[in-house]
Every structure is written in C-alpha cells, then in structure tokens.
C-alpha positions as CSV (number, residue, x, y, z in Angstrom):
1,X,61.8,87.1,121.6
2,X,61.1,90.7,120.7
3,X,61.1,91.5,116.9
4,X,64.4,92.8,115.7
5,X,64.0,96.1,113.9
6,X,66.1,96.9,110.8
7,X,67.6,100.1,109.5
8,X,68.2,100.0,105.8
9,X,71.4,101.6,104.3
10,X,71.2,102.1,100.6
11,X,74.7,102.2,99.1
12,X,75.6,104.8,96.5
13,X,79.3,103.9,96.5
14,X,80.6,105.8,99.5
15,X,83.8,104.7,101.1
16,X,82.1,105.1,104.5
17,X,78.9,103.0,103.8
18,X,80.1,100.2,106.0
19,X,80.8,102.7,108.8
20,X,77.2,103.9,108.7
21,X,76.0,100.3,109.3
22,X,78.5,99.8,112.1
23,X,77.5,103.0,113.9
24,X,73.8,102.1,113.7
25,X,74.5,98.7,115.2
26,X,76.6,100.2,117.9
27,X,73.5,102.1,118.9
28,X,71.6,98.9,119.3
29,X,69.7,98.9,116.0
30,X,70.3,96.1,113.4
31,X,71.3,97.5,110.0
32,X,71.7,96.1,106.6
33,X,73.5,97.5,103.5
34,X,71.8,97.0,100.1
35,X,72.5,98.5,96.7
36,X,71.0,101.8,95.8
37,X,68.7,100.2,93.3
38,X,67.3,97.6,95.8
39,X,63.7,96.9,94.7
40,X,60.8,98.6,96.3
41,X,59.1,95.2,97.0
42,X,62.2,94.0,98.9
43,X,62.3,97.2,100.9
44,X,58.7,96.7,101.9
45,X,59.4,93.1,102.8
46,X,62.3,94.3,105.0
47,X,59.9,96.7,106.9
48,X,62.8,99.1,107.9
49,X,62.2,101.6,110.7
50,X,64.2,104.0,108.7
51,X,66.4,104.4,105.6
52,X,69.8,106.0,105.3
53,X,71.0,107.1,101.8
54,X,74.8,106.9,101.8
55,X,77.2,109.3,100.2
56,X,78.9,108.5,97.0
57,X,81.5,109.8,94.4
58,X,78.8,110.7,91.8
59,X,77.1,113.9,91.0
60,X,73.2,113.7,90.8
61,X,73.3,115.7,87.5
62,X,75.6,113.2,85.8
63,X,73.9,111.1,83.0
64,X,74.5,107.7,84.7
65,X,74.3,108.8,88.3
66,X,73.0,106.1,90.6
67,X,69.4,106.8,91.7
68,X,67.0,104.7,93.8
69,X,63.5,103.7,92.9
70,X,61.6,107.0,93.2
71,X,58.9,105.2,95.2
72,X,61.4,105.0,98.1
73,X,60.5,108.6,98.9
74,X,56.8,107.8,99.0
75,X,56.9,104.9,101.5
76,X,56.3,107.1,104.6
77,X,59.5,105.7,106.2
78,X,61.9,108.3,107.7
79,X,64.9,108.9,105.5
80,X,68.3,110.4,106.3
81,X,70.4,111.4,103.2
82,X,74.2,111.8,103.7
83,X,76.0,114.1,101.2
84,X,75.1,112.5,97.9
85,X,72.0,111.2,99.7
86,X,71.0,114.7,100.5
87,X,71.4,115.8,96.9
88,X,69.0,113.1,95.8
89,X,66.3,115.0,97.6
90,X,67.0,118.0,95.5
91,X,67.0,115.9,92.4
92,X,63.7,114.4,93.3
93,X,61.9,117.4,94.8
94,X,62.8,120.3,92.4
95,X,65.8,121.6,94.3
96,X,69.1,122.5,92.7
97,X,72.6,121.0,93.1
98,X,75.6,122.6,91.6
99,X,79.4,122.1,91.7
100,X,80.5,124.1,94.8
101,X,82.5,127.2,94.3
102,X,84.7,125.9,97.1
103,X,84.9,122.1,97.6
104,X,85.0,121.0,101.2
105,X,87.2,118.1,102.3
106,X,88.1,117.7,106.0
107,X,87.0,119.3,109.2
108,X,84.5,122.2,109.2
109,X,82.5,124.1,111.8
110,X,78.7,123.4,111.7
111,X,76.3,126.1,113.0
112,X,73.1,124.5,114.1
113,X,70.0,126.6,113.4
114,X,67.3,124.2,114.7
115,X,67.8,122.0,117.8
116,X,64.7,119.9,117.3
117,X,65.0,116.2,116.5
118,X,68.2,115.6,114.5
119,X,70.4,118.0,116.4
120,X,68.7,117.7,119.8
121,X,71.2,117.9,122.7
122,X,74.0,119.4,120.6
123,X,75.7,122.7,121.2
124,X,75.2,125.6,118.8
125,X,78.4,124.8,117.0
126,X,80.1,121.4,116.4
127,X,82.9,120.0,114.3
128,X,81.9,117.8,111.3
129,X,83.8,116.0,108.5
130,X,83.1,117.3,105.0
131,X,83.8,115.4,101.8
132,X,82.0,116.9,98.8
133,X,82.4,118.9,95.6
134,X,78.7,119.6,95.0
135,X,76.3,121.6,97.2
136,X,72.7,122.5,97.3
137,X,72.0,125.9,95.7
138,X,68.2,125.8,96.0
139,X,66.2,123.9,98.7
140,X,64.0,121.0,97.6
141,X,60.2,121.6,97.9
142,X,59.0,121.3,101.5
143,X,62.4,121.3,103.1
144,X,63.8,123.9,105.5
145,X,67.5,124.5,106.4
146,X,68.5,123.5,109.9
147,X,72.3,124.0,109.9
148,X,74.9,125.8,107.9
149,X,78.7,126.1,107.7
150,X,81.0,129.0,106.6
151,X,81.2,127.5,103.1
152,X,77.7,126.0,102.7
153,X,74.6,128.1,103.6
154,X,72.5,124.9,103.4
155,X,74.4,122.2,105.3
156,X,71.4,120.2,106.8
157,X,67.8,120.2,105.8
158,X,64.5,118.8,107.1
159,X,61.0,118.0,105.7
160,X,58.9,117.8,108.8
161,X,55.9,116.1,107.3
162,X,57.7,113.4,105.4
163,X,60.4,112.9,108.2
164,X,63.2,113.4,105.6
165,X,66.5,114.8,106.7
166,X,69.7,115.5,104.7
167,X,73.2,116.5,105.9
168,X,76.1,117.7,103.8
169,X,78.7,116.1,106.2
170,X,79.5,112.6,107.4
171,X,78.1,111.8,110.8
172,X,79.4,108.2,110.7
173,X,83.1,109.0,110.8
174,X,85.1,109.6,114.0
175,X,86.1,113.0,112.8
176,X,82.5,114.1,113.5
177,X,82.7,113.9,117.3
178,X,78.9,114.3,117.8
179,X,78.1,112.1,114.8
180,X,76.9,109.2,116.8
181,X,74.5,111.4,118.8
182,X,73.1,112.8,115.5
183,X,72.6,109.2,114.2
184,X,71.0,108.3,117.5
185,X,68.6,111.2,117.3
186,X,67.6,110.0,113.8
187,X,67.1,106.4,115.0
188,X,65.3,107.1,118.3
189,X,63.6,110.5,118.0
190,X,62.7,110.3,114.3
191,X,62.4,106.6,113.5
192,X,61.2,105.5,117.0
193,X,63.6,102.6,117.0
194,X,63.9,100.6,120.3
195,X,67.6,99.8,120.2
196,X,67.1,96.2,121.2
197,X,69.6,94.5,118.9
198,X,72.4,92.9,121.1
199,X,74.8,89.9,120.8
200,X,72.4,88.0,123.0
201,X,69.4,88.7,120.8
202,X,71.5,87.6,117.7
203,X,72.4,84.3,119.4
204,X,68.8,83.6,120.3
205,X,67.6,84.3,116.8
206,X,70.5,82.5,115.0
207,X,70.1,79.4,117.1
208,X,66.4,79.2,116.3
209,X,67.0,79.7,112.6
210,X,69.8,77.2,112.4
211,X,67.7,74.6,114.3
212,X,64.7,75.1,112.0
213,X,66.7,75.0,108.8
214,X,68.9,72.0,109.7
215,X,66.1,69.8,111.0
216,X,67.5,66.3,111.6
217,X,70.3,66.6,109.1
218,X,74.0,67.0,109.9
219,X,76.2,70.1,109.6
220,X,79.8,70.0,108.6
221,X,81.8,73.0,109.9
222,X,85.2,74.2,108.7
223,X,87.1,74.7,111.9
224,X,90.4,76.5,111.2
225,X,90.9,77.7,114.8
226,X,90.5,81.4,114.0
227,X,88.0,83.6,115.7
228,X,85.2,83.3,113.2
229,X,85.2,79.5,112.8
230,X,85.7,79.0,116.6
231,X,82.7,81.1,117.5
232,X,80.7,79.5,114.7
233,X,81.5,76.0,116.0
234,X,80.3,77.0,119.5
235,X,77.1,78.5,118.2
236,X,76.4,75.5,116.0
237,X,77.0,73.1,118.9
238,X,74.6,75.1,121.0
239,X,72.0,75.0,118.2
240,X,72.2,71.4,116.9
241,X,74.5,69.5,119.4
242,X,75.8,66.2,118.1
243,X,74.4,66.9,114.6
244,X,77.5,69.1,114.2
245,X,80.7,67.5,112.9
246,X,83.7,69.8,112.7
247,X,86.6,69.1,110.3
248,X,89.9,70.7,110.7
249,X,92.0,70.5,107.6
250,X,95.7,70.9,107.9
251,X,96.4,72.4,104.5
252,X,100.1,72.9,105.2
253,X,99.5,76.7,105.2
254,X,98.8,77.1,108.9
255,X,100.8,79.0,111.5
256,X,103.2,77.2,113.8
257,X,101.6,74.4,115.9
258,X,98.1,75.7,114.9
259,X,96.6,72.4,113.9
260,X,97.6,70.7,117.1
261,X,96.2,73.5,119.2
262,X,92.8,73.4,117.4
263,X,92.4,69.7,118.0
264,X,93.3,70.0,121.7
265,X,91.0,72.9,122.3
266,X,87.8,71.8,120.6
267,X,88.0,68.0,120.8
268,X,89.5,67.6,124.2
269,X,88.2,70.7,126.0
270,X,84.8,71.4,124.4
271,X,84.1,67.8,123.4
272,X,83.0,68.8,119.9
273,X,82.8,66.1,117.2
274,X,86.0,66.9,115.4
275,X,88.0,65.1,112.6
276,X,91.5,66.3,111.8
277,X,92.7,65.8,108.2
278,X,96.3,66.2,107.1
279,X,95.9,67.3,103.5
280,X,99.1,69.3,103.3
281,X,100.6,67.2,100.4
282,X,97.4,67.7,98.3
283,X,97.4,71.4,98.7
284,X,101.1,71.9,98.2
285,X,101.2,69.7,95.0
286,X,98.3,71.7,93.5
287,X,99.9,75.0,94.4
288,X,103.3,74.1,93.0
289,X,104.6,76.7,90.6
290,X,101.5,79.0,91.0
291,X,102.4,82.6,91.9
292,X,99.2,84.5,90.9
293,X,97.3,85.4,94.1
294,X,93.8,84.9,92.6
295,X,94.8,81.5,91.3
296,X,96.2,80.5,94.7
297,X,92.8,81.4,96.3
298,X,90.8,79.5,93.7
299,X,93.0,76.4,94.0
300,X,92.8,76.5,97.8
301,X,89.0,77.1,97.8
302,X,88.4,74.2,95.3
303,X,90.7,71.8,97.1
304,X,89.2,72.8,100.5
305,X,85.7,71.8,99.3
306,X,86.8,68.6,97.7
307,X,88.5,67.5,100.9
308,X,85.4,68.4,102.8
309,X,83.2,66.4,100.5
310,X,85.4,63.3,100.9
311,X,85.3,63.7,104.7
312,X,81.5,64.1,104.6
313,X,81.2,60.7,102.8
314,X,82.8,59.0,105.8
315,X,80.1,60.2,108.1
316,X,77.0,58.1,108.8
317,X,73.7,59.8,107.9
318,X,73.0,62.7,105.6
319,X,75.3,65.7,105.7
320,X,73.4,68.5,103.9
321,X,75.0,71.6,105.3
322,X,78.4,73.2,105.3
323,X,78.9,76.0,107.8
324,X,81.3,78.9,107.2
325,X,82.4,81.9,109.2
326,X,82.0,84.4,106.4
327,X,81.9,88.0,107.7
328,X,80.3,91.2,106.3
329,X,83.6,92.8,105.2
330,X,84.4,89.5,103.3
331,X,81.1,89.9,101.4
332,X,81.5,93.6,100.8
333,X,85.1,93.4,99.5
334,X,84.4,90.4,97.3
335,X,81.3,91.3,95.4
336,X,79.8,94.5,94.1
337,X,76.1,93.6,94.5
338,X,76.0,95.6,97.7
339,X,76.5,98.8,95.8
340,X,78.5,100.4,93.0
341,X,81.9,99.4,94.5
342,X,84.9,97.7,92.9
343,X,85.9,94.1,93.8
344,X,89.2,94.4,95.6
345,X,90.0,90.7,96.0
346,X,88.3,87.4,96.2
347,X,88.0,86.1,99.8
348,X,88.4,82.4,100.4
349,X,85.0,82.2,102.1
350,X,83.2,84.0,99.3
351,X,84.5,84.0,95.7
352,X,87.1,81.3,96.2
353,X,84.5,78.6,96.3
354,X,83.7,76.5,93.1
355,X,80.4,77.1,91.4
356,X,79.1,73.5,91.9
357,X,78.9,72.4,95.5
358,X,77.3,69.4,97.1
359,X,76.4,71.3,100.3
360,X,73.9,74.0,101.3
361,X,75.7,76.8,103.0
362,X,75.0,78.1,106.5
363,X,76.7,81.5,107.1
364,X,75.1,83.0,110.2
365,X,77.9,85.7,110.5
366,X,77.5,86.9,106.9
367,X,76.1,90.2,108.0
368,X,78.3,90.7,111.0
369,X,81.5,92.6,111.6
370,X,84.5,91.0,113.4
371,X,84.0,92.8,116.7
372,X,80.4,91.7,116.8
373,X,81.5,88.1,116.3
374,X,84.0,88.5,119.2
375,X,81.2,89.8,121.4
376,X,79.1,86.7,120.6
377,X,82.1,84.5,121.3
378,X,82.5,85.9,124.7
379,X,78.8,85.3,125.3
380,X,79.2,81.7,124.2
381,X,82.3,81.1,126.5
382,X,85.0,80.9,123.8
383,X,88.4,81.3,125.5
384,X,89.8,84.8,125.7
385,X,93.0,83.9,123.9
386,X,91.0,82.7,120.9
387,X,88.6,85.7,121.0
388,X,91.5,88.1,120.9
389,X,93.4,86.2,118.1
390,X,94.4,88.3,115.1
391,X,92.5,87.6,111.9
392,X,94.0,85.0,109.6
393,X,93.1,84.7,105.9
394,X,91.4,81.6,104.6
395,X,94.3,80.8,102.2
396,X,96.6,81.0,105.1
397,X,100.3,81.6,104.5
398,X,99.8,81.1,100.8
399,X,99.0,84.8,100.5
400,X,101.9,85.8,102.7
401,X,104.5,84.2,100.5
402,X,104.8,86.4,97.4
403,X,105.4,84.1,94.5
404,X,105.3,80.3,94.3
405,X,104.7,78.1,97.4
406,X,107.2,75.5,98.7
407,X,107.4,73.6,102.0
408,X,110.8,75.2,102.7
409,X,109.4,78.7,102.3
410,X,106.4,77.9,104.5
411,X,108.6,76.5,107.3
412,X,110.8,79.6,107.1
413,X,107.8,81.9,107.2
414,X,106.2,80.0,110.1
415,X,109.2,80.5,112.3
416,X,109.6,84.2,111.4
417,X,105.9,84.8,112.1
418,X,106.1,83.0,115.4
419,X,109.0,85.2,116.5
420,X,107.1,88.4,115.6
421,X,104.0,87.3,117.5
422,X,106.0,86.2,120.5
423,X,107.7,89.6,120.8
424,X,104.4,91.5,120.4
425,X,102.9,89.4,123.2
426,X,105.9,89.8,125.4
427,X,105.8,93.6,124.9
428,X,102.0,93.7,125.7
429,X,101.3,95.0,122.2
430,X,99.5,92.1,120.7
431,X,96.0,93.0,122.0
432,X,96.5,96.6,120.9
433,X,97.1,95.6,117.3
434,X,94.3,94.4,114.9
435,X,96.5,92.2,112.8
436,X,100.3,91.4,112.7
437,X,102.2,89.0,110.5
438,X,105.3,88.4,108.4
439,X,105.4,88.4,104.6
440,X,108.1,86.4,102.7
441,X,109.2,88.6,99.8
442,X,110.2,87.2,96.4
443,X,113.6,88.9,96.5
444,X,116.9,88.0,97.9
445,X,119.5,90.6,99.0
446,X,123.2,90.7,99.8
447,X,124.1,90.7,103.5
448,X,127.0,89.9,105.7
449,X,127.2,87.5,108.7
450,X,130.5,87.3,110.5
451,X,133.1,87.4,107.7
452,X,130.8,85.7,105.2
453,X,128.8,87.3,102.4
454,X,125.2,86.1,102.3
455,X,122.5,86.2,99.6
456,X,119.3,85.4,101.3
457,X,115.6,86.2,101.6
458,X,114.0,89.4,102.8
459,X,110.8,89.5,104.9
460,X,108.4,92.3,105.7
461,X,106.7,92.8,109.1
462,X,103.1,94.0,108.8
463,X,101.1,95.3,111.8
464,X,98.0,97.4,111.6
465,X,95.4,99.0,113.9
466,X,91.8,98.9,112.9
467,X,88.2,98.6,114.1
468,X,86.8,96.2,111.5
469,X,89.4,95.7,108.8
470,X,87.6,97.9,106.3
471,X,90.2,100.6,106.9
472,X,93.5,100.3,108.8
473,X,96.5,102.3,109.8
474,X,100.0,100.9,110.3
475,X,100.9,100.3,114.0
476,X,103.5,102.5,115.6
477,X,105.6,99.8,117.2
478,X,108.6,101.2,119.1
479,X,111.9,101.1,117.3
480,X,113.6,99.0,120.0
481,X,111.0,96.2,119.7
482,X,111.2,96.2,115.9
483,X,115.0,96.0,116.2
484,X,114.8,93.1,118.6
485,X,112.4,91.2,116.3
486,X,114.7,91.8,113.3
487,X,117.7,90.6,115.3
488,X,115.9,87.4,116.4
489,X,114.7,86.6,112.9
490,X,118.1,87.2,111.2
491,X,120.1,85.4,113.9
492,X,117.8,82.5,114.6
493,X,116.7,81.6,111.1
494,X,119.0,80.5,108.4
495,X,117.7,81.9,105.1
496,X,116.7,85.5,106.1
497,X,119.2,88.4,106.2
498,X,116.9,91.4,105.8
499,X,113.8,92.6,107.7
500,X,111.7,95.6,106.6
501,X,108.6,97.2,108.2
502,X,105.5,98.0,106.1
503,X,104.2,101.5,106.9
504,X,101.3,101.5,104.4
505,X,97.7,102.2,105.5
506,X,94.5,100.8,104.0
507,X,93.6,102.5,101.7
508,X,95.6,102.7,99.5
509,X,97.1,99.3,100.4
510,X,95.2,96.3,101.6
511,X,96.2,94.7,104.9
512,X,97.4,91.4,103.4
513,X,99.9,91.7,100.6
514,X,98.0,89.4,98.3
C-alpha cells in the first residue's frame, strides 16, 4: 500500500478549523488537526507534506496571543496561513499588523495580481469570505503581495523561497466559491501532494493496524445499531473475524423497535457474534430523579462500561479491547486539546467514560467525519438504510427528555419520534435532512380536546441540515407536513397536546437540546 501523506492543520481557535481539514480530505489528502503549540518533534514525526495555520479570534499583538513553536517556520515545509495564520508571518518576519480601519466580515471581491501557484486557473477577480478585524500594514521580510481587495491592499502574500503563503480570507468556507481550487493549488502545486487518500485506502490501513494490535485477543464492540457502530462492526469483522464479539445493550433509551432490528440485522443477516443484553431497569433506576444533562451522560457512560465488563466476563478467552465508533466532531467538541476551543458538551463516546477502565480502546474512526464513515460503510456493504440513518446520541432519548427520566416519558417520546420519522420518510424528506427527532419538554400547557380541557405535555420537533454536524441550519419542512405531524402526535398519543418546531441553527444552539 502506498504511504498516506498527511497535511497538518494547526488550530488557533478558528470556528472554521474543522472545515479546513474536511476540504483537504475532500481533495484526497489526509489531514489532522493539532493544537497551535504542537511540539516541533511531533510535527517532524508526522512528516507533513504541508502545514495550514488556521484563523482565530486573537490578535497577534495581544499579550497572550497563541503562537506556534517558531521552529515551525524553519522546517522547509510549505505553509499556508489563513487570516490569523497570515498575521503570524508578520509577527515572525518583521512585518506589521494593525487593527483595520474598516473591519471586513462577509463577502468581498478579491483581485488577483499573480496567477502562479496559489491562484493558478482562477479569474482575475473572485468572491471570497472575509472575517477579520486586523490587517497587514507592512509586508513581512521576503514576502510579496499576490492579491488585494477594495479594503485590504495586502490580501494574499507569498514567500517564493520558503514556499509560505498567507491569505486574509477563508478559502475553506462555501462562501468562497473558488476556495477548494485555491486549497487544491496549495496541496498539489506547492506541497506536491499525491491525493491518494480514499475510503478504500483507509479500510486497508485500518484493517492492518487493528489486526496487528489485537493479535490473538478478543474485541468487544458496542453495537447500538447507529451508523458509526454498524460500520465499525463490519470493519472489525473483516479485520479479526470471530475474535470480534458485539454486544447490544438495550438501555431502555433506544428508539422504537430499535433493539430488535439491530439483533435481526447483525446476528441473522451478517452472522456477527452478537449478544443482546436488556439492561433497561439498571439504567432507569440509576437515572431516576436526575435532570442535569452532564450527570445523565456520566451515569449512562459509567453504567454502559459496567454492563460491558460483566458481559466480557462471560466470554471464554481474554477480552482485551473495547471498540467504539468515536468520531472526530465528538473529540473536537468534547476536549480542548485540539486547540484553544471551549468544551461544548461531553460526548458519551469521549468524556462520558469513567477514568478507570478494564479495556484498551480501539477507535479507528476517531479522526473521521460522519460522511467519511458513511463512504467506508458503503464500501463494506453495510445496508443503505443503515448508512443513511440519522445520527443518534450515545445517551439516547435521555438527552431528548428535558428533566428527569421515567419509563412513561420514554414510551411517549418513542411514539412521537416514530410518527415524525415516518412522515419525513413518507414525504421523501428523510434523506435530505441530517438529523430529525422529537424532544419532550419539561412543561405542560392547557389545551382543549372535544369539550374537555386538557393539561398535558408539549414536544418540540427538531430537524436540521448539515454536512458534518459541526454547524447546522434548521430544515425548511413544508407547513402542511409539519401540520400533519402535529395532528398525528396530538390525536394518536394521549399525553401530548402541543407541538412546536425548533428553528434554531448551530451556532448559537447545539443540534441536541442537552
């Protein structure tokens, strides 16, 4: 197998850092995000074909501004600085950065002055997306300007000898139409990347690594039936065969008929070693009276591992490894080691686990985005209906019931959620939506049914469009479909008399309510 090249993204806190990594991968080059202060020795070990310095909210002239190891600039590796990344060149090489007389946010017209390398194949003018309050007022030593805008006379720069480039706009966002071409020019014309990273190459590499690491031991896999765990189970079976033992835990927090469907698909159709454990009573008893979202996640994570450990004891032979379908966005949102970002919430697959575990973790998807996992699943023969399934949180319906958890609430939510999904599928909208679900709200409201006054629960419908879950917009579902869903829920389910639709985007909201 041909060596997989890596593009390193150093994160300075930009909201678009993950998009940079995604765009690079879409161009067939594997990329990794690491914090701005990633050590020079680790960078050398990684042997990146190029480095991209992300944007960020800081100003380079601030006292505690994030700055990389200065030796990064002396490695002889091509570097592209985006916004704040560009300003780092000025800070390093005797240029000047000042607060701009006019801040630029949104679309701007870029005038290209040099069509070599970075802007090869582009027209003389192109639209770009700006987001900056600082600007270069004096070129760093050795750099020349290669593009400008009406507001910024220095909008893109190049140091030919050192193969360093800086741009004052964001090529990674969709609002920069030629952005992917610009990134491609950096990767292929400047860095000399081959663009050989594909789902097939990932599968080949992951299989080999899993086989080598596992040896003759056994692997326990948490199989929820969602996209990530399903693709993971298929990959593991291909890598270690009968050494894989999947466990499906019915924690009482699943969607309607989900547990039965998981067992039927993987045990009966794909003949994977699968144990099904009904642990609903344990989970619900531990969650009784708990309404704090973080506590719910911690309790579920801890109980999840305990049940797994008990199940592992029943298997003959040593079970050393626990496999999980942790994804890159889970890691990015849960911990701040990737860069100067704030922890938004603890994900079940990441921070929800107890500190002491009796397993070694296998997380082959830890650096992948959801759409990449779906591509791998198609390659492995995972059924289309599973591949296209909407994401489902590790804590399940526990984070879709605001407040404490009871079986009555869970059963009510399951039915409401099932109605919503049925109607989306019937209207051919399901596959156009990233994620859709119902949230049971901790309020009751007055209603009227027939001649009777009611005082019952309210639910919120949530549906979003997205590429990877890092950002999302609320889905524009036609009014008549929403009305039909509302009518079905309030007429068919005793206990709900009000349905609302969530029109919040991410940011500022998260996709899930908890």
